N, C-alpha and C positions, 0 to 999 in steps of 0.2 A: 331575599333580603340579605345583604352582606353584613359582615361581622360588626364593623364599627357603627353601622346604622341601627343596631339592635340594642336599645337602651338596657333591656333586661340583662343581656350578656355582659355589657360594660359594667353594670352595677355589681357583678360578681368579682370583677377585677379590682376595683378601686378600694373597697373596704380591706381586701387582702393586701393591697399595696400599702395602705396606710399602716396596717399592722406590721408589715415587714420593715417599713421605713422607721417607725418608732423604735422597734426592737433592734434594728441595725445600728441605730445611734447609740444604744446602750451597751452593745456587745462588742468585744474585741474582734478584729479581723483575723481569721485563722488562715492557715497556709494552703490547705488543699480541700478538695471536695470529691467524694466518691459518689458519682451518680450514673455510672455506666449502665445500670439495669433499669433506669427510669422508663425508657421506651419499651422494654420488655414488660414492665408492669402495665403500661398503657395498652399494649396489644393483648396481653393476657386478660385484662379487664374487659376489653372489647369482645373477646371470645365468650366470656361469661355473660355479659349483658345481651349479646345477640342470642345466646342460648335461652336466656330468660324470656326474651320477646319472640322467639321462634322466627328470627330473620331468615328469609329464604336465601339459598346459596348465590343467586344472581345478584340481588341487592347487596349482599355482603361484600362482593368484590368492589363495589363503589364505596362502601363505608370504610373499608380498610385503605383504599387507595389514597384518597385525598389528604387525610391527616398525616400519613406517612410521607407523602410527597412534600407536604408543608414543612415538616421537621427536617427532612433530608435537604431540600432545596435551600432552606435557610442556612444550613451548615455549609453546603457547597458554595453558596454565594459569598461566604465569609471565610473560606479556607482554600488554600492552594492545593491541598491534598486530595480533594474530591472533585469529580467532574460535574459541572452544572448540567442539569437536564433542560435548561432553556435552550431552544434551538433544536432539541431532540424530541421531547414529547410535544405532540401536536398542540399548538397555540398556547403553550405554557408561558406566562408572562415573565419578563425579567424582573427580578426583585431589586429594590433599591438597597443601597448600603445604609446601615444605621447611622443616625445623626451623631450619636455619642458612643462611647465604648460600652460594649455589652458583655455579659456572660452568655456565651453562645448556646450552651445546653439549656439554660433557663429560658432563653428566647425560643429555642426549638420546642420545648415542651409546652410553652405558651401558645405557639402556633398550632401544634398538634391539638391541644385542648380546644382552642378557638374553633378549629374546623370540625372536630368530632362533636362538639356541642350542638352543631347544626344538623348532624347526620344521625345521631344516636338518641334513643328515647330516654335513657337513664341519666338525666342531667344531674340529679342529686349525687349519684355515685361518682360520676365524672368529676364533679366539683370537689368532692371529698378527697379524691386522689390528687387533684391539682393543688389543693391547699396543703396537703401533706408534703408533696414534693417541693413546692415553692418555699415552704417554711424551713426546709432543710438548708436553704441558702442563707438563712438568717445568721448574721455574724461572720459569714464567710466572704461576702463581697460587700462593697460599699452601698450606701443608700442611693447614690446617683446611678450606679451600675444596675441595681435592682430595677429602678424606675425605667431606665433606658431599655433594659432587656424585656420587660413586660410590654412596654409600648411598641417595641420593634416586632415582637412576636405577634402582637395583635394586628399590626399592619400587614404582616405576611399572611396571617390567617384571612384577612379581608381579601387580599389578592387571589389566594388559592380558592376561596369560596366563590369569587366572581368567575374564575376560570371553570370551576366545577359546574357553575350555573349554566354554562354554555355547552355542556356535553350532550344536549338533546334529551336528557332523561325526563325533564318536565314535559317535553313535547310528547313523549311516549305515553304519558299518563292522560293526555287529552285525546288520544286516538281511540277508535271504537274497540269494544271488547272483541276478542277473538271468537269467531263462530266456527265450530267444526264443520268441515265441508260435506261430510257424509258420503264422500266418494269412496269406492272400494280401496282399501289399503291405507286410508288416511287416518290420522290420529282422532281418537274420541276420548272423552273423559273416562277414567279408569276406576275400578272398584278399589276399596269399599265406599269411598266418599263421593266419587265422580265430580271432583273439583274442576272449576274452569281453568283454562290454560294459563300458565304462569308466565308473566312478562313476555308476551308474544312479539313485542316490538323492540326488544333489547338489542337485536342485531343491527339496529339503525343508529346506535349510540356512536359518538366520536371515539375512534380508536386512539391509542396513545402512540403507537409506533408503526401502524399498518396503514398503507395507502390504499390497498386493494384487497378487500375481503375475499373476492372470488379467487385470488391467488392461493388461498388456503382451503378452497372448496374440496370436500371429500364425499362425493356422491356414492350411494349404494349401487353396486354393480348389478344386483339381482333385480329382476322384474317381479312385482307383486303377483302372487297367484294363490288361489285357493285349491288348486288341483293337488290331490294326494300324490306324493312322490316328486312334485316339482321342487326346484332348488329353494324357493321361499318357504314352502311347506316344511321341507327338511330343516330349514333354519329354525323354525318354531319348534319342531319336534326335538331338536337338539337342546333347546332351553327346557322343554317339558321333561325330557329324560334326565337331564342333569339335576334339575331342581327336585325331582322325585327320588334321586339316588345320591344325595350329597354325603360325603364323608364328614366326620366330626370337624376336621380341620377346615374343609371348604365352608361349612356352615359358620364356623368361627370367623373366618375371613369376611364373609358376607355381613355378619352382625357388627364386626369391628369397624367396617367402613360404611355402614348404613347411612349415618349422618343425615337422617331425615329430620329437619329442625322443628317441624310443626305437624305432629301426627296425632290422630285420634285412634286409640285402641277401643274396640267395641266389646262390651259384655252384653250379649243380646242386642238390643237396639240402643243401648246407652253408651254414648261416646265418652271415653276417658282421655283427656288431653295429656300428651307427653311432649315436653320440651327437650330438645336434643341439640347437639352441636351441628352446624352445617359444614359441608365439605371444605369451604374456604377456611372456616374457623379451625377445622381439624388440622389443616396444614400450618396455620398460624400458631397453633398449639405446639406442633412439632418444632417449628422454627424457634419458639421461645425456649423449649427444652434444650435445643442445640446451642443457642446463644448463651444460656446460663452456663453450660458446660465449657464453651469456648472462652468465656470471660473476655469478650472483645470490648473495644472502646464504645462510648455512646455513639460516636459518629459512624463507626463500622456497623453497629446494630441498626442504625437508621438506614444505612445503605442496603443491608440485607432485607429488611422489611419492605423497603420501597421497591426494590427490584422484583421481589416475589409478588408484591401487589400489582405491579405492572403486568407480570406474566398472567396472573389470575384474570385481570380485567380484559386484556386483549384476547386471551384464549376463550374467555366466556362469550365475548361478542361474536367471535368467529363461529364458535360452536352453536350459539343461539340463532345466528343467521341460517346455518345449515339445518337446524331442527325444524324451523318453520318454513323453510324453503322446500324441504323434502317431505315434511308433514307425514311421517311414517307411523303406522299403527304400532302400539306397544305389544309385547308378547302376551300379556295377560288378556288383552282384548281378542287377539287372534286365536289364542288357544281356547278360550272359552267359547268362541263362535265356531271354530272349525275342528277342535280335537276333544276337549273335555269341558263341558259347561260348568262343572263344579270345581275346577282347578283354581288355586290361588298360590302365588309365589310366597316365599317366606318373608320377603320384604314388601312393604307397600310401595307401589309404583308412583313416582313423583308425577305431578300434573303438567306434563308437556311432552311433545313428540319424541320419538325414539332416537333418531339418527342425526348427529353422533352423540356419544355419551359425554355429558358435561363434566361429571366427576373425573372421567378418564382424561379428557382434554386438558382441564385445568391442572390436574395432578402432574401430567406429563410436562406441560410448559413450565411449571414451577420446578420440577425435578431438574430440567436442563439448566435453568438459571441458577438454582442453588448449587448444582454440581460445578458450574463454572466459577462461582464465587468461593465456595468452600472446598473445592477439590473433589474429584470423583475417581474411584469409588470412595464414598464417605459412609462408613458404617454407623448406624445409630439405632437406638431403641425408643419406641414410641409408647408412652404411658398415658396417653390422653384419656383412655376409657378405663383406667385401672379402678377408679373410684366407683364405677357402676358394674364392676364384676367381670369385665372383659379382659382383664390381665394386661400384659404388655406384649408388643410384637417387635422383633428385631429384624433389621434389614442390612444387606451387604452394601447397598448404595441407594441413592435417591431414585434412580431408574428402576431398581428392584422393587422399591415401594410403589412406584407409579404403576408397574405392571400388576402388582398384587391388587391395587385399587381397581384396575381394569377387570381383572378376573372376578373380583368380588361382586361386581354388578351383574355379571353373567350367572354366578352361583346363586345370587339372590333372586334370579328369575325376572329381573326388571329390564334387562337388555338382551338383544340377540348378540351373538359373539361378534358379528360384523360391527355393531354399534360401539362396542368397547374397544375392539382392536383398531378400528379406523379412528375412533376418538383419541386413542393414545397416540397414534401416529400423527394425527392432526396437531395435538398438543406439543409433541416433540418438534414438529415443523415450526410452530409459533415460537417455542422457546429458543430454537436455534436462530430464528430471525431476530428475536430481541437481543440475543447475545451479540450478533453481528451488527445490528443497527445501533446499539448503544456502545459498541466497541468495548465489551467487557473483557 
């Protein structure tokens, strides 16, 4: 159901519009508006709402993508300084020009809000931020421009939602549940909760910049084997030995990049739910920290968020296609069956096949795109998990951070070294493709 057809959503706009119009008539027009950080506020809010709801890392790539594209594409359509993504992103519609003069940033946050309202569960919190931001324009622009900006932003949201509706996500929800094959070496539900496979059909979604997913295929070179001393057995022993002999620094890295959004910790047989940030949200948090420091324009912020979201989305589709194509057993399952039945890694293994590592692939793709936009090497400090006692971590570059993400999954015992290394290289490959394809 698209935006303009949803009466409930429209009813959120028009009382606000009436309020703004009445107050604009009474207030003098001021000369300037400082709203550069409005999109940072939106993406930071999305990080928090997705953490509250335990949104999985795969779905998160979709939730971040479409609102940011809506805001950026509106700006690019109405500015000569930014390149339109129409004709670049697969099937992205061309946006119409506004019928009247608009305040472009107000229209952009209206478009962002309109799309996010259909993808995010926390509608009350989203509306609160939207009302706060739109009220800040009161007295700064005319009544007519407020009306035109809100109307145009809503029209753009409608078009982007219609585009999103055709990405085949809904079709994946109608497909049968994934059934573990029970073949030797294939994935099976992992302890402690033995959850069903997550988003097994995600690899069939419409990519944004990629024509051929097989072009980014990254198969495991080793044959599965349970024979002691075989290359595959040694691969598992490597995980087992490292996880049992972690340094304090290695354990900290594993915990810092855990990013398991929906986890039950057990006290005996009693599950205690923990909500945490997901991998995509972790990188969006990093981007927000960087953009606040850089003090870029509203439009430049929109560009950074959008290009990062494109990298996450396409890299995740490529990675997920590989995961379910190769259907490889996770280290915890192999080690418990072949090496040590009582062994558990320090991190809880996510519920999907091993190869390649999603966190590694998405981080690497994002690192390439951010490096191209902001310059590489770009040193930064990440304080995402400071509030939960994990301190801050500093990096010499985006690629440096991506490789630490990769190693952390191996240290955590949830991936073989091949999964994280090949996942990282796969993400770099996707990121470089996006840079070239979009002519960044």
